[in-house]
N, C-alpha and C positions, 0 to 999 in steps of 0.2 A: 940558810937561808933564802936570800935571795933568788937562788938558782931553784931552790923547789916552790919556789912564791912564780916563779917563768916559765918552770917547764910546763910543755904541752899534755905531760903525764900527770892523771888526776896522784894527788898525792892524802892518804886520811893518815893519824896515829888514833890511834884507841889507846885509853891506858884501864884502869882497876875496871870490873866488869863488863868490860870491851865498849866503854862507853865514851864518844868518840871528841877525843882534845883537840886534834886540829884538820885543817880539809886548805887545801892548796887552791886557788881559782879555776886552775883547771878542770877538778876531784866535782866543782860547784856546777862549772859548765856542764861537763857530763851528763852528770846527774840531772841537771836542771833544778835543785834544790840550794837554795840560797843558805847563808850560814848560818842562822835562826832553827831554819829545819833541821839543820846537824850536829853542830854542839849540844853536848850532853848527850845524845841522845845515843841509845842502845844501835850500836852499828847494824845489828846483822836483824836488827827487827825495823830497820830501813827498807829492805827489800822485804820483794811480796814474798807470803809464805812456802816453801818449795824449791824456789827460784838458787836457793844456795846449801850446801851439803853444811849446813851449821855443823854439828854433830861432829862430822871428820876435818873439818877448819879447825876447827877450835883445839880438838884431842890433838893435834897437829901441833899447832902452834902452844899449849901448856907445855907439850913436851921437846918443843924447840925445834922443832919440821915447820919449814918452807910447805905452803900447799899454791894451786899453781890452775890454772882453769878458765875456760870461757863465761860466762854470762851477761844475759840480755833478761831485760826489764823494763818496765815502765811505771813509773812511782807516780803516788797520785800529785795530782799537778804540774805534773813535768812530763816532759820527753822521752820516747822509747828510748831506747841506749842499746849497745852492743859493745861488750868488752872484754878483753885480756885484762884477768883478773890475777894478782903475785899479793901473798899474806905471808908475812916476815916477821918472824919474832922478835922483838928490842929484850937483850939480856941485862941486869944488871952488875956489876963490879964480882958478884959472888958467881957470874952465869945460871943465874934466873931469869925465867923470864917474866918479865915487870908490864911488858906494850910491846902493841905489834905495830907495823906501819902498812899499810894496803896500797898498792900500786893499781891504776886502772889505764888499761891503753884504749881507745878508742876505734875499734876497727869497724864501728856502722858503716862510711863510706866503705870499707874495703869488700863488706858482705854485698851492700847494694851492689856493686862490680861484678863480684860471683854471679848474682844473681839474675842480672842484667844478662852477661856470660853466657851463661846455661840456658834462660829463655832464646834467647841468640839462636845458639846452636841447635835448639829442639826446633825453629821456627826456619831454621836453615836445611835442617833433614828433611822436613816437610815441603820446604819448598823446595828444595831437589827433587823428591818423589813426584811432587806435581809439576814439575817443568817436563820429568823425563816422561810423563805420560801426555802432557800437552806434545812432545816434539813428537811421539810418535804418532798420534791422533793426529796432526796436522803434513806427514808424512801419507799417512793414507787420505786426507780432504783434498792435500793439492790438486792430485791426477783428474781428482771429480769433479769439482768446479773448472778447472783450466779446461775440460777437455766436454764438461759443459756450455761451455762457454764459448768456445770455438764451434759446438755442433749447431748453437742458436744465428750464429754470426754466416753458419752460410745454409741459412734456412730464409725461403722467403718469405717475407710476412704477412699471414694469413695462416699459416702451414701449420695442420694440429699438434708437430713436434713441438711448434716450437712453448707451449703452455707445461708440459710434463719436464722440458726443460727448462722452461721459469723456476719450476718448482722444487728441483734438484737446487739449482743454482741460489733460493730463496733459503733453501734448506742450510744450505751449505754458507751459505755468511752466517745464520744461527751460528750454526757448530764454529765457528770459527770468531764468532765472538766468546766463546765456551774457551776456548782455545786464551783468546786475550786475555780472560779473568785467573788463569789456572797462572799465567806465564805474569798477570801484573801480580800476583799474589806472591807469584816466588822471587819477584822483581827479575823477572829477565824478563818479560813480557815487551811486546809492540808501543814502542809509543807516538801514535799519531800526532807528533807534538804541533800546535800551530800555537803563537802568540794569541793572547787573549786576556782580557777582563774579567778580574773576578767579581765585578762588581753587578754586571746584570744576568752571569749563570745565580749566584745567591739569588738578588731579586725577584728570581724568575723562580726559581726552587721554591720559597719562603712563599710565594701566590700559590702555588699548588699546593702546599702543604698545610696554610692557613681552610684550605677549604677541606681536610678532609683531619682535622682535628678534632679530639673528640672537644665539649662544651668547657672543660674546667682546667681547656688550658690556652695561653696566651702568648702566640708568636709575637717575638720582638729582635729587629734590624736593624744594626748601621754598621751602614758600607761606608757612610763618611764621602768625602766630595773626590778628593784624590785618586786618579787608577792605579790599579794594583794589576800589574801585568807580570805575568807569568809564560815560560812556556813547557802547555799540559795537553791530554788531549781531553778536549770537554767533558765528557763520556763519562771520561775517570774522572773528575777534581766533581762533575755530579754526584758520582756512587757516591767520592769521599764525605760529601755532606748528607746526602741522603741518609748513609749508614748510621752516620753520626747522630743527624738527627731522631731515624726511627731507636735509637739506645735508650738517649734520652726520653722519649715519649713512653718506653717503656719504664723505664723509672721512675717516672709520674704517673700511672696508671693506677686508675682510684682516686686520687687526690687534686687538689686546685696545683696550680704549678705555673713555671713562664721555663719557652723554650729560649733562649737569646743566643743571636749567630752576632758577631762582630766582627768587621775586617779591617785589617791598618794594615801597616806598616811599620816593620819594630828593624831598630839595631840590636844583635846581638853579640855582647861580649863574650871573650875567652875567659870567661870567671866564671859563666852563666853554665856554660859546658860540661856535663857531666862526661869522664873518663871512660871506655870511649865513648864518643859522640859520631849518629849518621852527619854530621852539619861544618860549619866549622865559623869561625865569625864574620859575621857580617852584614848586608842590611836582608833581611826579610818580608814575605807576603806571612800574615799572621790570621788565620781562622780561626776565633773563639765558636765552642759549640757547647753550650751551657744547660743546665737543668737543677731546679730545685726537687728534686727525688729523693731518695730513700739512700742515695748513696754508694759507699761502698767502701769496705775494710781490707785491711794489709793483704788478707790472702786470698779476697778476689783480684786486689790491686794487680799482683802478683802473675796472675794467670790471663787478665782480659785478653790480652793479644795471642793466645794459646791458641791455635786453632781446634776446631771444634768444641772448647771450650765454651757452657753456656750459664749463665745463673735461670734461665726460664723454661718452665713447665714444659715436658715434654708433646715435640710439634709445634711446639710457637717458636722454635727459635733451630738453626742449625749450629753453630758458633762459629759462623763462619764472617759474619757480618765486620767485626772488629781488627779480624785479622788479616781480613779484604785491605781494609783501610790501613792496617801498616805496611803492608806490601806495596799499594799503590804509588804511599809516600817515601815511602823507602824512595821506591824505580823511577819516584819525581828528583831526589837530591833532596828530600826534605828530614822531619820527624814530626813526631808525638807526643807531647809531653799531656802528662793527666793531673788532674789535682782530686783529691774524695772526701770527703769525709760522712760521716754516719749521720743519719738526719740533716745534712745538710748541703746534698748536693753534689753533681761534679761539673767538671768545666775538662775538656778534650782542646789540646792548643794545637793546633799543624800549624807547620813552619814551610812555606814551602820559597823556593830559590826566587829570586826576581829573574825578568829574562831581559838578554843582554839587548844591543842594538838590534831592528829587521836584516836579515838575511837576505838577501832572493836567489834561489840554485832554479840554475835551469840556464837555458841556452837556445840558439835559437835553430826554427827547422833545417835541417842539414843531414848529417849521414852518420848510423849510429851502429856501435859492432856490438853483439850481443854471444859473451863466452860463459855457456852451461854446459856443465857434462849429459844435465836430462836434456833427452829428444823435447819431450811435449814444453816443457818451461820455455826451450830455447822459441819453439816454433810458435804459443801463442805471445812469446812478448813481441817476435820481429811482426806480430800482426798486427800488436797494439802500437808496435813504435811507426808502422803503416799508416796505418787511421789518422794516427796524429802530423802526419807528412814526411815520416822521414824513409831517406833511403839506410836499405838497413841489408848489416854484413853481417851472417851467424857461422859461431863455428865450437866445435867441442875439444881441441886440446888447448892447453895453457898455453904451452911455450911456443908451437907453432901459431897463435892468434898475435905472440908479443911480439914475435917475430916480423908477423907481415906489418901490428901497429908502429914498432918501430923505422920499419924501413915507409911508409907514408902515413905517418901520424899525424900532417895538418889535414886529412882526408876526412878525419870523424871529429865530430863535433861533441861524442855521446861515446861511451865503453861501459855497456852493462856488464858485470860477470859476477859467477857463481862464486860459493867458497869454496870449492875441490873444484880445483882444474886442471888433474891428470900430472902430476910431478910440481905444481906451484897452490900455494892457497890465493884465495883471493887479495886477500892484503897485498900480499906478493904482486901477482899481476898489478892491482893497483899502482898500486907504488912505482913500480917499473915507469906503468905510462905514464904518472904523472911526471915521472922526472925526465920522460920523453917528449913531451908535449901540456906543460904543468895551466893550459888554459881552458883544457876539454876537459868539459862534467862526468866523473867519476861515479857511477853507482854501484854498490856492494844490494846482491846477490841476497839475503841470509835467511837461514830456517828459523832460526830464531836470534835473540841478545840484548843486552844490557843499556843499550842507548846510548857509542859512542863513535867517532867519527875516524876515529882512529888516527888522531893527533893530526891529522887535514889531511889525510891521503883520499878520503872519499867527500865528496858534495852530501850524498846522500847515501841511506842506505831504507831497503826496501826490503819488506819481511814477504819471503812466499805465502803462499800465492799473491804473485803482484794483480790487483785490478787497473785497468782502464783508468780513472778517474784518479787514484794515486798517482799513478808512474805519470799523467797528464801535469797536477799538483807539482810535482819534482821539476818537472822539464819547462813549466811554463811557470811557477811561482805562486800564481794566481794573485796578483798586485802584491807579493809581498808580506800573506796573509796566509797561506798555507806552508806550515814548513814540513821539513820533512819527515818522512817517518825513520825515526832515530834510535835502534834496537840493535847496535851490534861492537863490542868495543875491540880494538886490533887486538891482537897481542902482543905481550910486550917485547 
C-alpha cells in the first residue's frame, strides 16, 4: 500500500458497479479532483461523455481482458490532462472478475514537448524558405547598391545623374530592410547589434502609441529605475514591441481595456525552463506586454507563432506579426512565453540576454588587406577604406593573400575577407591570420549568417553589401556604443 501511495502513476480501484473504492495521491493530482469528488462515484461517470469507449472497456474487464489506450479530458473544476490509461481486472479465488484497477500515466508534459517540436519544425521549414529567398535577393541587390554607390562617388556635385543614382540607393536600402526582416524571421539575419538600454525605447514607443490609442484603451508603462541593457538592433526591438502592442490592441477592439508594458530584470532558474528551451539558466531582461482582451483558447495558443496564421478578418492582418516576433527574439538568443485565458486577456513575456561589458572593435588608420572573390566588392571596399584614411591592398586568391600576409603581417592593421577565397574559406583564412598576428583587426564579409564571431577568430562580421557607415562603426568603434554587425557562425 505504501508503494502505491508514493507512486508517480495514478492508481484507482473500483468495486461493484464500477464504484471508486480507492485512489492514490497521484490519481488525484493527475485528474485535479479530491477524494470526496472521487470515492463512491461511478468511475466512468467522472469523465466527459464520449471520451472513453465505456462499453468496450467494461465488456473486456467483465471477460477478464485488459484495456489500454490514451485518454484526454478536462473534468469540471479541474485542469486538462492527457494520460496513458490501463484497465486491469481483479479476480477472486474462483477466477471471477470482482474489481478493476486503473492506472494512469501522465503524458501531458511529453505531449507539450511533441507539439512544441512539431511547431519548431514548421517554423524551421518556413524559415529555411525565407532565408533562401532573402539570400538570392541579396545577391541581386549587392551589385546594384555597390555600383550605384561607386557611380555617385565619381560624379561631381550638381551632376544631374546624382539624383537618379540616389533614388536607386534609396530603393536599394529599402529592399535591404526587407531582406533584413526575412532573415530576422528565419533567425539567420543581420543583427546590427548595439549596447542599448531598453527603457528609453519603451518610453518613446509608448509615447507614440498613446497618440493613436482608441479612447477606450489605456496604456500603462512600468520600466523601473534600473538600466536594462542588452545587445540588440534597436529597430528590431522596436518591432517586437510594436507587433506585440498591435496584437494586444486588436484583442481589445470594441471594449474598454488596458495595455500594459513592463520592463525589469529577472533570474531564470533551470526548473522554470521547458525542455527543450532556447534560453539557459541566468539573468535576463524581461519585457511583458499584457492586455485585458478576449484571450485565446488552447487551439489558438498552439498556432500563434505559425507564419500566416491569423484570427483577424481577411484584409486586416498577414499572420506574420507574432511569427516575426518569435524569429527576432530567437535570433537575439531569447525566448517568448505566453499566458492567456478566454475572457481574461493575454500576457506575452519576452526574455532577452543581458549585455556583457562593452567591447570596442577597431584600429587606428593604417594599412588594410581586402581579400574577396568578387571584383566589385573588392573595389567598393577599397574605396570605402581609402575614404576612412587607410592604404589598401586588394587580392582575389586566398592562398596567395595568406602567403603575403604571413611574409609581411606587421604591415597590416586590418584584414577583410570574403567567405569563399579560392581554396580557403573566409574563416580558415582569418584563423591563419590570427595565428600570424593576433593584434590585427579581422573582419569577415558574409553573405548572411546568424551572429557568431567564430570563437574569437573574427573581431566583427559585416553582411554584404557593406556600407561606409557600418564599416566606419566597426573600425572606429563609435566610442564603444556601436557594436559590430554580428551575423555569421563559424563552422564547427
